[in-house]
Every structure is written in structure tokens, then in C-alpha cells.
N, C-alpha and C positions, 0 to 999 in steps of 0.2 A: 534466491534466498527469500525466506519468509519475512514478513514485516517484523515479527517478534525478534528474529535473529538480527535484523538491521538495527532495530532500536537498541538491542543489547550491545552489539559491537561498536555502535557509535555513541553509546551512553546518552541516548536520547529518550525522552519520555514520549508517550503516545500523545499527550497533549501538545508537546512542542511540534511534533510532526503534523498533527491535525491543524495547528495554527498555520503552518506553512502551506498547507493544502486548502485552507479556508473551509474546513468541515469541523463538525463538533468532535471532541475527543471520544464521545460515546459511539459515534458513527464509525470512526476508525477502529475502535476496540472491537466492534461487531465484525468488521472485516478481518481484523487480526486474528480473532478467535474463530474465524470461519463460520459465523452464524449466517452470513450472506456474502455474495460477491459484489464488488464495486461495479458501478457503471463503466463502460468502456472509457469514457472520458476521464473519470476519476482514476482508473487503473493506469492510463497514460500519464496523468499528472503525478501519480505516485512513482512510476518509473522514472520520470524526469527529476522529481524532488529527491529521489534516492540515488541519482547519479547512475541509474541502470542496474543498481544492485538488487532491486526488487523489480522483476520484469512483469510485463503484461501477461505473458503466458503463465507465469507462476500464480498470478492473481486470478486469472479467468480461465485457465486451461489452455491446452495446446491449440484447440480448434479456433481460438480467437487471436492467435499469435500473428497471423498474417495481417499486415497494415495496409 
């Protein structure tokens, strides 16, 4: 699932998720809008924060899915 869909389905703002992750809302928006990819560490943190609904492979591509 994409971050955009996760936020919509969970009625959460980008700012609220950014706070949980310890990043700026603008940084998360740039990732959400696919202007750039997150670091591997942040991608794992997003996966954990979303309960696995947004996965590392969805954020970074299949080549990064191996842990």
C-alpha cells in the first residue's frame, strides 16, 4: 500500500505520521509524492509505524526487499 492510501484509510494526516516517525511533514510529503525515496532506515521505520501496511519493498523497490 502507498503512504497516501495508508493515510486516507486510517484517517491520518501526513503531519501526524511524520511526528510518529520523527521527521518533518515536508520530508514525508516528498516521499509520499515520490519526489525521492526514503533511506532504508526510514523505510523500515515507516513499515513498522504502519503495522506493515506500507512495506519496505513498496517504498524502495523490490531489489531492497531482502532484509
